[in-house]
C-alpha positions in Angstrom: 2.0 34.6 7.5 4.3 34.7 4.7 7.4 37.2 4.6 9.0 38.9 1.6 11.9 36.3 2.3 9.5 33.2 2.3 8.2 34.7 -1.5 11.8 35.1 -2.5 13.1 31.7 -1.7 9.8 30.3 -3.2 10.5 32.4 -6.3 14.3 30.8 -6.7 13.1 27.5 -6.1 10.6 27.4 -8.9 13.3 28.8 -10.8 15.6 26.5 -10.1 12.9 23.8 -10.9 12.3 25.4 -14.5 15.9 25.6 -15.0 16.5 22.0 -14.3 13.8 21.0 -16.4 14.8 23.1 -19.4 18.8 23.0 -19.3 19.2 19.3 -17.8 16.3 17.4 -18.7 15.7 19.0 -21.9 11.9 20.2 -21.6 10.5 22.7 -23.8 9.0 26.0 -22.2 5.4 24.8 -22.9 6.3 21.4 -21.1 7.7 23.4 -18.4 4.5 25.5 -17.9 2.3 22.5 -18.0 4.5 20.5 -15.1 4.9 23.6 -13.2 1.1 24.7 -13.5 1.9 28.3 -14.7 1.7 30.2 -18.0 4.2 29.7 -21.0 5.1 33.4 -20.3 6.0 32.4 -16.6 8.0 29.5 -17.7 10.2 31.8 -19.8 10.5 34.2 -17.0 11.7 31.4 -14.5 14.2 30.2 -17.0 15.6 33.5 -17.5 15.5 34.0 -13.7 17.6 30.9 -13.4 20.4 32.2 -15.6 20.3 35.7 -14.3 20.6 34.4 -10.6 23.6 32.2 -11.4 21.6 29.2 -10.7 22.5 27.5 -14.0 26.3 26.9 -14.7 27.4 23.6 -15.8 25.4 22.0 -13.3 22.4 23.7 -11.6 24.0 25.5 -8.8 21.0 24.8 -6.2 20.4 22.3 -3.4 17.2 21.6 -5.2 19.0 19.9 -8.5 19.9 16.6 -6.5 16.2 16.4 -5.8 15.3 16.7 -9.2 17.8 14.4 -10.4 16.4 11.7 -8.1 12.9 12.5 -9.2 13.8 11.9 -12.7 15.5 8.8 -11.9 12.4 7.4 -10.1 10.4 8.4 -13.1 12.6 6.5 -15.6 13.0 3.3 -13.4 9.5 2.8 -12.1 7.4 4.1 -15.2 5.9 6.9 -12.8 3.8 9.4 -14.3 5.1 11.8 -11.6 7.4 12.2 -8.9 8.5 15.0 -6.6 11.6 14.6 -4.0 11.6 17.2 -1.0 15.6 17.7 0.3 16.2 15.8 3.6 17.1 17.1 6.7 19.8 15.0 8.1 19.3 16.1 11.9 15.7 15.2 11.6 15.4 12.0 9.2 11.7 11.6 10.2 10.5 15.0 9.3 7.6 15.5 7.2 7.7 19.3 6.4 9.2 19.3 3.2 7.2 16.4 1.6 4.1 18.0 3.1 4.9 21.6 1.6 5.5 19.8 -2.1 2.4 17.7 -1.5 0.1 20.8 -0.3 1.4 22.5 -3.5 0.1 19.7 -5.8 -3.2 19.7 -4.0 -3.5 23.3 -4.1 -3.0 23.6 -7.8 -5.5 21.3 -8.3 -8.1 23.1 -6.0 -7.5 26.4 -7.8 -9.0 24.8 -11.1 -12.5 26.3 -11.7 -13.4 23.0 -13.2 -15.2 20.8 -10.6 -12.9 18.0 -9.5 -13.0 14.8 -7.4 -10.4 14.2 -5.1 -9.8 11.2 -3.4 -7.9 10.8 0.0 -6.5 7.9 1.8 -5.0 8.1 5.3 -1.9 8.6 7.3 0.3 10.9 9.0 2.3 12.5 5.7 -1.1 12.9 4.2 -2.5 14.6 7.4 0.7 16.6 7.5 0.3 17.7 3.9 -3.4 18.7 4.8 -2.0 21.0 7.3 0.2 22.7 5.1 -2.7 23.8 2.8 -3.9 27.6 2.8 -7.5 28.7 3.7 -9.3 28.5 0.4 -12.9 28.7 -0.8 -13.5 25.5 -3.2 -17.1 24.7 -3.3 -16.7 23.2 -6.8 -14.8 20.7 -6.0 -15.7 17.0 -3.6 -13.5 15.6 -1.4 -14.1 11.5 -1.0 -12.7 9.3 1.5 -11.4 5.8 0.3 -11.6 4.4 3.9 -13.9 4.0 6.8 -13.5 6.8 9.4 -14.2 4.8 12.4 -12.5 2.2 14.8 -14.1 -1.1 15.7 -15.9 0.7 18.9 -17.1 3.5 16.8 -14.2 6.0 17.7 -13.0 8.2 14.9 -9.9 6.7 13.1 -6.8 9.0 14.1 -5.6 10.3 10.6 -8.5 10.4 8.6 -8.2 13.6 6.7 -11.2 14.1 4.5 -13.1 16.5 7.2 -10.0 18.2 8.1 -9.3 19.3 4.2 -13.0 20.0 3.7 -12.9 22.8 6.6 -9.7 24.4 5.3 -11.1 24.6 1.5 -14.6 24.8 1.9 -15.3 21.8 -0.3 -18.1 19.5 -0.4 -16.7 16.2 1.2 -17.9 12.6 1.7 -16.5 10.7 4.6 -16.6 6.9 4.6 -19.3 6.0 7.3 -18.0 2.7 7.9 -14.9 0.9 10.2 -11.7 0.5 8.6 -12.4 -3.4 8.8 -15.6 -4.9 9.2 -16.0 -8.1 11.4 -16.6 -10.7 8.5 -16.9 -10.7 4.8 -20.4 -10.9 4.9 -20.7 -7.7 7.2 -18.5 -5.9 4.9 -20.7 -6.7 1.8 -23.9 -5.6 3.8 -22.2 -2.6 5.0 -21.3 -1.6 1.2 -24.6 -2.1 0.0 -25.8 1.0 2.1 -27.3 3.5 -0.5 -25.0 6.3 1.1 -21.9 4.1 1.0 -22.4 2.7 -2.5 -22.5 6.3 -3.5 -19.2 7.0 -1.9 -17.5 4.2 -3.3 -18.8 5.4 -6.8 -17.6 8.9 -6.1 -14.0 7.3 -5.2 -13.9 5.3 -8.4 -14.5 8.4 -10.6 -11.7 10.4 -8.6 -9.8 12.8 -10.9 -7.0 12.3 -8.8 -6.3 10.3 -5.7 -3.8 11.1 -2.8 -2.6 8.2 -0.5 -0.2 6.9 2.3 1.4 4.1 2.4 2.3 1.9 5.3 4.7 -1.0 6.1 3.9 -4.3 7.8 5.9 -5.2 10.6 6.0 -4.8 14.8 5.9 -0.8 13.8 3.3 -1.1 11.2 0.5 1.9 11.4 -2.2 -1.0 11.1 -0.9 -2.7 14.0 0.3 0.6 16.1 -3.0 2.3 15.6 -5.0 -0.8 16.6 -6.5 -1.9 13.4 -5.2 -5.5 13.4 -3.8 -7.7 16.2 -0.2 -8.9 16.5 -1.4 -12.4 15.4 -3.2 -10.7 12.3 0.1 -8.8 11.6 2.3 -12.3 11.9 -0.1 -14.0 9.6 0.4 -11.2 6.9 4.2 -11.4 7.3 3.9 -15.3 6.8 1.7 -14.3 3.8 4.5 -12.2 2.3 2.9 -8.9 3.0 5.2 -5.8 2.9 2.8 -2.9 2.7 -0.6 -1.6 2.7 -2.4 1.5 0.9 -5.7 2.5 2.5 -5.7 -1.1 4.6 -5.2 -3.1 1.5 -2.3 -5.2 2.1 0.1 -6.1 -0.7 3.3 -8.6 -1.1 6.7 -7.4 -2.7 5.2 -7.7 -6.3 2.5 -5.4 -5.4 0.2 -7.9 -5.7 -2.9 -7.9 -3.2 -2.8 -10.7 -0.5 -5.5 -13.4 -1.0 -7.6 -13.7 2.3 -6.9 -12.5 5.8 -7.6 -8.9 6.6 -8.2 -8.3 2.8 -11.5 -10.2 3.3 -12.5 -7.7 5.8 -11.3 -4.2 4.4 -13.8 -1.8 3.9 -12.2 0.6 1.7 -12.6 1.3 -2.0 -11.1 -1.0 -4.4 -7.4 -0.3 -5.1 -7.1 0.0 -9.1 -4.2 -1.6 -10.7 -2.5 0.3 -13.3 -4.8 3.2 -12.6 -5.9 5.8 -15.7 -5.8 9.0 -13.5 -3.2 10.2 -11.2 -2.8 8.1 -8.1 -0.1 9.7 -5.7 1.4 8.5 -2.8 2.8 10.7 -0.2 5.3 8.2 1.6 8.7 9.1 3.8 11.1 6.9 5.7 13.4 4.1 5.3 11.0 1.5 6.9 8.6 2.0 4.1 11.0 1.6 1.2 10.1 -2.1 0.8 6.3 -1.0 0.6 7.0 1.9 -1.9 9.0 -0.4 -3.8 6.0 -3.1 -4.1 3.5 -0.3 -4.9 5.4 1.1 -7.6 6.1 -2.5 -8.9 2.3 -3.5 -8.8 1.3 -0.4 -10.5 -0.7 0.5 -7.5 0.5 4.1 -7.6 1.6 6.2 -10.9 3.0 9.1 -8.8 5.2 9.6 -5.6 5.9 12.5 -3.2 8.9 11.5 -1.1 12.2 12.9 0.2 16.0 12.9 -0.7 16.9 9.9 1.6 14.0 7.5 0.7 14.4 8.3 -2.8 18.2 7.4 -3.1 17.1 4.1 -1.2 14.4 3.4 -3.8 17.1 4.2 -6.5 19.9 2.0 -5.0 17.6 -1.0 -3.9 
């Protein structure tokens, strides 16, 4: 249950963002309104509030200022369409709460649209944490579609598939992928994807208005290995082939190029679109994922990023 204090903190955060965008980044009030998802009048009031609350002096006197500087730096360096950076907690470097709240805010703004949207979702711990931050909503006009299978090879549900969880929270139509994450062979994969229901889901994913994904690293602590999707021998083969990261179980190298063969022959996920025309936003946190995030940005596998301060610092200094 939100409190008056929570509301005040949120109001000052919004004012700080608006103040930074106006006084530091040089945005117009129309541009601020578009970026924050508010009316022009609200944007004007937020800029005024930043001044009246003395958040704006020679520099923005608010902890979020550094995060916005990092965000701006990542957009400029990697040509992203969007980037948001949450403050890091030095005492809990693996905490997902701040990033999850930022991502939930973005998802909520999309869900508030009266115009029907198709929202495609990947998987992962950060994405699941973001969905958990969503309020209860009633959004029957939207469709939520999974980009990858929701089953392990033995038929058990995958641990971090979020489509059903999100649909429960926001009352939207949803389309989980009725497939294992990996088929046993390329031939089996092609047969599975020819099923009418699967074909329809893959087509919905291709048409998605916005996509949210996680990014996994490749190594001894890789999510694909830890969660039981690939063997240690397969992981070693991927590393030998130059793999550094994966999105929806599609594995790629340092340049963001998909690895030829190996597990990519059997992955049943929707095809990753290079240089996507619509928002493909990664929610990814942690030093272990820096190489994978960098590769995804280099290869234009994503055009948006939500991360934390510590990860952003490493990305910019790499």
